[in-house]
C-alpha atoms as an extended CHARMM CRD file, in Angstrom:
* protein
*
       163  EXT
         1         1  MET       CA            -14.4730000000       26.6510000000      -41.9850000000  PROA      1               0.0000000000
         2         2  ASP       CA            -11.6610000000       29.1830000000      -41.8360000000  PROA      2               0.0000000000
         3         3  ASP       CA            -12.7720000000       30.1180000000      -38.3030000000  PROA      3               0.0000000000
         4         4  ILE       CA            -12.2900000000       26.5260000000      -37.0980000000  PROA      4               0.0000000000
         5         5  ILE       CA             -8.8320000000       26.2620000000      -38.6800000000  PROA      5               0.0000000000
         6         6  ASP       CA             -7.9160000000       29.7160000000      -37.3690000000  PROA      6               0.0000000000
         7         7  THR       CA             -9.0930000000       28.8260000000      -33.8320000000  PROA      7               0.0000000000
         8         8  SER       CA             -7.1500000000       25.5470000000      -33.7420000000  PROA      8               0.0000000000
         9         9  THR       CA             -4.0550000000       27.2980000000      -35.1340000000  PROA      9               0.0000000000
        10        10  ASN       CA             -4.3750000000       30.0520000000      -32.5120000000  PROA      10              0.0000000000
        11        11  ARG       CA             -4.7860000000       27.4430000000      -29.7900000000  PROA      11              0.0000000000
        12        12  LEU       CA             -1.7630000000       25.4890000000      -30.9780000000  PROA      12              0.0000000000
        13        13  SER       CA              0.4160000000       28.5810000000      -31.2300000000  PROA      13              0.0000000000
        14        14  GLY       CA             -0.8950000000       29.8380000000      -27.8630000000  PROA      14              0.0000000000
        15        15  CYS       CA              0.0820000000       26.5540000000      -26.2330000000  PROA      15              0.0000000000
        16        16  TRP       CA              3.4730000000       26.2450000000      -27.9470000000  PROA      16              0.0000000000
        17        17  LYS       CA              4.5200000000       29.6380000000      -26.5580000000  PROA      17              0.0000000000
        18        18  SER       CA              4.6080000000       28.3260000000      -22.9750000000  PROA      18              0.0000000000
        19        19  SER       CA              7.8870000000       26.8000000000      -21.8130000000  PROA      19              0.0000000000
        20        20  ASP       CA              6.9540000000       26.0150000000      -18.2060000000  PROA      20              0.0000000000
        21        21  CYS       CA              4.4870000000       23.4440000000      -16.8440000000  PROA      21              0.0000000000
        22        22  ASN       CA              2.6870000000       25.8760000000      -14.5480000000  PROA      22              0.0000000000
        23        23  LEU       CA              2.3390000000       28.5550000000      -17.2440000000  PROA      23              0.0000000000
        24        24  CYS       CA              1.2370000000       25.9280000000      -19.7460000000  PROA      24              0.0000000000
        25        25  THR       CA             -1.4740000000       24.3140000000      -17.6240000000  PROA      25              0.0000000000
        26        26  HSD       CA             -2.9060000000       27.6800000000      -16.5540000000  PROA      26              0.0000000000
        27        27  ASN       CA             -2.9000000000       29.0340000000      -20.1040000000  PROA      27              0.0000000000
        28        28  LYS       CA             -6.2340000000       30.4270000000      -21.3740000000  PROA      28              0.0000000000
        29        29  HSD       CA             -6.0540000000       28.1620000000      -24.4510000000  PROA      29              0.0000000000
        30        30  GLY       CA             -6.5640000000       24.9250000000      -22.4720000000  PROA      30              0.0000000000
        31        31  CYS       CA             -3.1710000000       23.2870000000      -22.7660000000  PROA      31              0.0000000000
        32        32  GLY       CA             -1.3910000000       20.2610000000      -21.3410000000  PROA      32              0.0000000000
        33        33  TRP       CA              2.2840000000       19.7630000000      -20.4920000000  PROA      33              0.0000000000
        34        34  CYS       CA              4.3920000000       16.9100000000      -21.8900000000  PROA      34              0.0000000000
        35        35  PRO       CA              7.2910000000       16.6970000000      -19.3960000000  PROA      35              0.0000000000
        36        36  THR       CA              9.8750000000       14.6140000000      -21.3070000000  PROA      36              0.0000000000
        37        37  SER       CA              9.8880000000       16.8020000000      -24.3970000000  PROA      37              0.0000000000
        38        38  ALA       CA              9.1120000000       19.9160000000      -22.2860000000  PROA      38              0.0000000000
        39        39  THR       CA              6.3770000000       21.0400000000      -24.6620000000  PROA      39              0.0000000000
        40        40  CYS       CA              2.9840000000       22.5830000000      -24.1700000000  PROA      40              0.0000000000
        41        41  VAL       CA              0.2510000000       21.0700000000      -26.3570000000  PROA      41              0.0000000000
        42        42  PRO       CA             -3.5060000000       21.6330000000      -26.7400000000  PROA      42              0.0000000000
        43        43  ALA       CA             -5.3590000000       19.2140000000      -24.4520000000  PROA      43              0.0000000000
        44        44  ASN       CA             -8.9690000000       19.1740000000      -23.3290000000  PROA      44              0.0000000000
        45        45  SER       CA             -8.6760000000       16.7680000000      -20.3940000000  PROA      45              0.0000000000
        46        46  LEU       CA             -6.2850000000       14.5520000000      -18.5000000000  PROA      46              0.0000000000
        47        47  LEU       CA             -7.7230000000       11.5180000000      -20.3070000000  PROA      47              0.0000000000
        48        48  ASP       CA             -6.9120000000       12.8160000000      -23.8180000000  PROA      48              0.0000000000
        49        49  PRO       CA             -3.9100000000       10.4500000000      -24.1940000000  PROA      49              0.0000000000
        50        50  VAL       CA             -6.3290000000        7.5150000000      -24.1140000000  PROA      50              0.0000000000
        51        51  SER       CA             -8.1110000000        8.8660000000      -27.2140000000  PROA      51              0.0000000000
        52        52  TYR       CA             -5.2550000000       10.6320000000      -29.0310000000  PROA      52              0.0000000000
        53        53  ALA       CA             -1.9960000000        8.6820000000      -29.3410000000  PROA      53              0.0000000000
        54        54  ASP       CA             -0.1060000000       11.6110000000      -30.8850000000  PROA      54              0.0000000000
        55        55  ILE       CA             -1.0670000000       14.2500000000      -28.3360000000  PROA      55              0.0000000000
        56        56  CYS       CA              2.5850000000       14.7210000000      -27.2450000000  PROA      56              0.0000000000
        57        57  PRO       CA              5.5580000000       15.1100000000      -29.6340000000  PROA      57              0.0000000000
        58        58  LEU       CA              7.0670000000       11.9090000000      -28.2430000000  PROA      58              0.0000000000
        59        59  ARG       CA              4.4750000000        9.1600000000      -28.4370000000  PROA      59              0.0000000000
        60        60  ALA       CA              5.9950000000        7.3040000000      -25.4650000000  PROA      60              0.0000000000
        61        61  GLU       CA              5.2980000000       10.2240000000      -23.1070000000  PROA      61              0.0000000000
        62        62  ARG       CA              1.6190000000       10.6200000000      -23.9130000000  PROA      62              0.0000000000
        63        63  PHE       CA              0.5000000000        9.1150000000      -20.5890000000  PROA      63              0.0000000000
        64        64  GLU       CA              2.7140000000       11.5720000000      -18.6890000000  PROA      64              0.0000000000
        65        65  LEU       CA              0.5430000000       14.5120000000      -19.8120000000  PROA      65              0.0000000000
        66        66  ARG       CA             -0.2440000000       17.1080000000      -17.1250000000  PROA      66              0.0000000000
        67        67  THR       CA             -3.2790000000       19.4130000000      -17.2720000000  PROA      67              0.0000000000
        68        68  LYS       CA             -4.8340000000       22.1800000000      -15.1910000000  PROA      68              0.0000000000
        69        69  THR       CA             -7.2930000000       19.7900000000      -13.5420000000  PROA      69              0.0000000000
        70        70  LEU       CA             -4.7420000000       18.1250000000      -11.2450000000  PROA      70              0.0000000000
        71        71  GLY       CA             -1.7000000000       20.3160000000      -11.9060000000  PROA      71              0.0000000000
        72        72  CYS       CA              1.8860000000       19.5410000000      -12.7800000000  PROA      72              0.0000000000
        73        73  GLY       CA              2.2820000000       16.8920000000      -10.0880000000  PROA      73              0.0000000000
        74        74  CYS       CA             -0.2630000000       14.4170000000      -11.4850000000  PROA      74              0.0000000000
        75        75  SER       CA              0.0060000000       12.7020000000      -14.8380000000  PROA      75              0.0000000000
        76        76  THR       CA             -2.5180000000       10.5620000000      -16.6760000000  PROA      76              0.0000000000
        77        77  THR       CA             -0.6330000000        7.4940000000      -15.4520000000  PROA      77              0.0000000000
        78        78  SER       CA             -1.0180000000        8.6100000000      -11.8300000000  PROA      78              0.0000000000
        79        79  LEU       CA             -4.7300000000        9.2740000000      -12.2770000000  PROA      79              0.0000000000
        80        80  LEU       CA             -5.3630000000        5.9100000000      -13.9390000000  PROA      80              0.0000000000
        81        81  ALA       CA             -3.3390000000        4.1490000000      -11.2210000000  PROA      81              0.0000000000
        82        82  VAL       CA             -5.4690000000        5.7660000000       -8.5110000000  PROA      82              0.0000000000
        83        83  ILE       CA             -8.7040000000        4.8710000000      -10.3100000000  PROA      83              0.0000000000
        84        84  VAL       CA             -7.6270000000        1.2400000000      -10.8010000000  PROA      84              0.0000000000
        85        85  THR       CA             -6.4830000000        1.0180000000       -7.1700000000  PROA      85              0.0000000000
        86        86  VAL       CA             -9.8090000000        2.3150000000       -5.8470000000  PROA      86              0.0000000000
        87        87  PHE       CA            -11.8390000000       -0.1200000000       -7.9480000000  PROA      87              0.0000000000
        88        88  ALA       CA             -9.5020000000       -3.0160000000       -7.1120000000  PROA      88              0.0000000000
        89        89  THR       CA             -9.8700000000       -2.2170000000       -3.4000000000  PROA      89              0.0000000000
        90        90  ILE       CA            -13.6630000000       -2.1570000000       -3.6740000000  PROA      90              0.0000000000
        91        91  ALA       CA            -13.6240000000       -5.4410000000       -5.6140000000  PROA      91              0.0000000000
        92        92  GLY       CA            -11.3000000000       -6.9960000000       -3.0310000000  PROA      92              0.0000000000
        93        93  LEU       CA            -13.5520000000       -5.9230000000       -0.1760000000  PROA      93              0.0000000000
        94        94  LEU       CA            -16.5730000000       -7.3960000000       -1.9670000000  PROA      94              0.0000000000
        95        95  VAL       CA            -14.7150000000      -10.6840000000       -2.4590000000  PROA      95              0.0000000000
        96        96  LEU       CA            -13.7450000000      -10.7610000000        1.2340000000  PROA      96              0.0000000000
        97        97  TYR       CA            -17.3550000000      -10.0170000000        2.2140000000  PROA      97              0.0000000000
        98        98  GLY       CA            -18.5360000000      -12.8610000000       -0.0340000000  PROA      98              0.0000000000
        99        99  ILE       CA            -16.0050000000      -15.2610000000        1.4970000000  PROA      99              0.0000000000
       100       100  PHE       CA            -17.1200000000      -14.2220000000        4.9970000000  PROA      100             0.0000000000
       101       101  LYS       CA            -20.7960000000      -14.8440000000        4.1390000000  PROA      101             0.0000000000
       102       102  LEU       CA            -19.8900000000      -18.1990000000        2.5560000000  PROA      102             0.0000000000
       103       103  LEU       CA            -17.9880000000      -19.2320000000        5.6790000000  PROA      103             0.0000000000
       104       104  LEU       CA            -20.9870000000      -18.2930000000        7.8230000000  PROA      104             0.0000000000
       105       105  LYS       CA            -23.2320000000      -20.5340000000        5.7130000000  PROA      105             0.0000000000
       106       106  LEU       CA            -20.7060000000      -23.3780000000        5.7460000000  PROA      106             0.0000000000
       107       107  ASN       CA            -20.3800000000      -23.0500000000        9.5230000000  PROA      107             0.0000000000
       108       108  GLU       CA            -24.1240000000      -23.4600000000        9.9280000000  PROA      108             0.0000000000
       109       109  ALA       CA            -24.0730000000      -26.6010000000        7.7950000000  PROA      109             0.0000000000
       110       110  TYR       CA            -20.8040000000      -28.2620000000        8.8300000000  PROA      110             0.0000000000
       111       111  GLY       CA            -19.4530000000      -26.3490000000       11.8230000000  PROA      111             0.0000000000
       112       112  THR       CA            -20.7030000000      -25.5170000000       15.2860000000  PROA      112             0.0000000000
       113       113  GLY       CA            -24.0940000000      -24.4940000000       13.9540000000  PROA      113             0.0000000000
       114       114  ALA       CA            -26.2550000000      -21.4290000000       13.8320000000  PROA      114             0.0000000000
       115       115  TRP       CA            -25.8950000000      -18.2670000000       15.8980000000  PROA      115             0.0000000000
       116       116  ARG       CA            -29.5180000000      -18.3660000000       17.0280000000  PROA      116             0.0000000000
       117       117  GLY       CA            -32.5100000000      -20.6630000000       16.7110000000  PROA      117             0.0000000000
       118       118  TRP       CA            -35.6310000000      -22.1060000000       18.3270000000  PROA      118             0.0000000000
       119       119  GLU       CA            -35.5030000000      -24.4960000000       21.2730000000  PROA      119             0.0000000000
       120       120  VAL       CA            -38.3700000000      -26.8490000000       22.1460000000  PROA      120             0.0000000000
       121       121  ASP       CA            -38.4410000000      -27.9820000000       25.7820000000  PROA      121             0.0000000000
       122       122  VAL       CA            -40.4980000000      -31.1420000000       26.4750000000  PROA      122             0.0000000000
       123       123  LYS       CA            -41.8370000000      -31.2730000000       30.0400000000  PROA      123             0.0000000000
       124       124  ASP       CA            -42.2960000000      -34.4670000000       32.0770000000  PROA      124             0.0000000000
       125       125  ASP       CA            -46.0450000000      -34.4280000000       31.4070000000  PROA      125             0.0000000000
       126       126  GLY       CA            -45.4770000000      -34.2790000000       27.6160000000  PROA      126             0.0000000000
       127       127  ALA       CA            -46.2210000000      -30.5750000000       27.2470000000  PROA      127             0.0000000000
       128       128  ARG       CA            -43.9600000000      -28.6980000000       24.8740000000  PROA      128             0.0000000000
       129       129  GLU       CA            -42.6970000000      -25.2050000000       25.4050000000  PROA      129             0.0000000000
       130       130  GLY       CA            -40.7210000000      -23.3400000000       22.7350000000  PROA      130             0.0000000000
       131       131  LYS       CA            -38.4280000000      -20.3860000000       23.1170000000  PROA      131             0.0000000000
       132       132  PRO       CA            -35.7740000000      -18.6710000000       21.0260000000  PROA      132             0.0000000000
       133       133  TRP       CA            -32.1090000000      -19.1140000000       21.9050000000  PROA      133             0.0000000000
       134       134  VAL       CA            -28.9700000000      -17.1630000000       21.0770000000  PROA      134             0.0000000000
       135       135  ARG       CA            -25.3750000000      -18.2560000000       21.5560000000  PROA      135             0.0000000000
       136       136  SER       CA            -23.9350000000      -16.6430000000       24.6470000000  PROA      136             0.0000000000
       137       137  SER       CA            -20.7060000000      -15.4480000000       23.0750000000  PROA      137             0.0000000000
       138       138  LYS       CA            -18.7950000000      -15.3450000000       19.8300000000  PROA      138             0.0000000000
       139       139  ASN       CA            -16.1500000000      -17.5210000000       21.4580000000  PROA      139             0.0000000000
       140       140  SER       CA            -18.4710000000      -20.5280000000       21.5320000000  PROA      140             0.0000000000
       141       141  TRP       CA            -19.3120000000      -19.9400000000       17.8820000000  PROA      141             0.0000000000
       142       142  PHE       CA            -15.8340000000      -19.3760000000       16.4530000000  PROA      142             0.0000000000
       143       143  GLY       CA            -14.0000000000      -21.9370000000       18.5500000000  PROA      143             0.0000000000
       144       144  PRO       CA            -14.0210000000      -23.9670000000       21.7220000000  PROA      144             0.0000000000
       145       145  ASN       CA            -14.2430000000      -22.1640000000       25.0230000000  PROA      145             0.0000000000
       146       146  LEU       CA            -11.2880000000      -23.6330000000       26.8740000000  PROA      146             0.0000000000
       147       147  ALA       CA            -12.3270000000      -22.0020000000       30.1520000000  PROA      147             0.0000000000
       148       148  LYS       CA            -15.4180000000      -24.2570000000       30.3330000000  PROA      148             0.0000000000
       149       149  ARG       CA            -15.1400000000      -27.7370000000       31.7730000000  PROA      149             0.0000000000
       150       150  SER       CA            -15.6080000000      -30.6740000000       29.4360000000  PROA      150             0.0000000000
       151       151  GLU       CA            -18.5330000000      -33.0770000000       29.6300000000  PROA      151             0.0000000000
       152       152  GLN       CA            -16.2480000000      -35.7340000000       31.1180000000  PROA      152             0.0000000000
       153       153  GLU       CA            -15.1910000000      -33.3310000000       33.8760000000  PROA      153             0.0000000000
       154       154  GLU       CA            -18.8480000000      -32.6010000000       34.6380000000  PROA      154             0.0000000000
       155       155  VAL       CA            -19.6550000000      -36.3300000000       34.9180000000  PROA      155             0.0000000000
       156       156  THR       CA            -16.6330000000      -36.8750000000       37.1470000000  PROA      156             0.0000000000
       157       157  ALA       CA            -17.6380000000      -33.9810000000       39.3970000000  PROA      157             0.0000000000
       158       158  ARG       CA            -21.1910000000      -35.3460000000       39.7200000000  PROA      158             0.0000000000
       159       159  THR       CA            -19.8920000000      -38.8390000000       40.4690000000  PROA      159             0.0000000000
       160       160  ARG       CA            -17.7320000000      -37.5040000000       43.2790000000  PROA      160             0.0000000000
       161       161  LEU       CA            -20.7440000000      -35.7690000000       44.7980000000  PROA      161             0.0000000000
       162       162  LEU       CA            -22.7700000000      -38.9860000000       44.7290000000  PROA      162             0.0000000000
       163       163  ALA       CA            -20.0160000000      -41.0800000000       46.3220000000  PROA      163             0.0000000000
């Protein structure tokens, strides 16, 4: 039992000797730097402030702890912000993907229809011939193709030819 107490005392005193962030984080005792109070404390990882509220002398600075893992430029707050941002971005992309897929399904039901399908052609003699079809362009699927002539223009053009 005395060995455990002696080891933790040695670690604490080994950390408290350092008065610089770089010296503290690269100390052989495994220390972390509390920047506001400018103290070096024993710390196992950058996430220790989550588990130990009193890791730094000033309780308010516990999430500003710096360790050897990411150096003096990255605190626990910075690391947690990056982690939350990455997961929020992934979640946002999944939501956008879900909305896109939902819009595709709604377009098939209520919009211009499907992207591809099966066409049955009935001949004059009653014979049926089936073939697959695919929309010619995304323009006809996502919106009207204004370069094409309308049905009324086609009828008018045919009428002029017959006259």
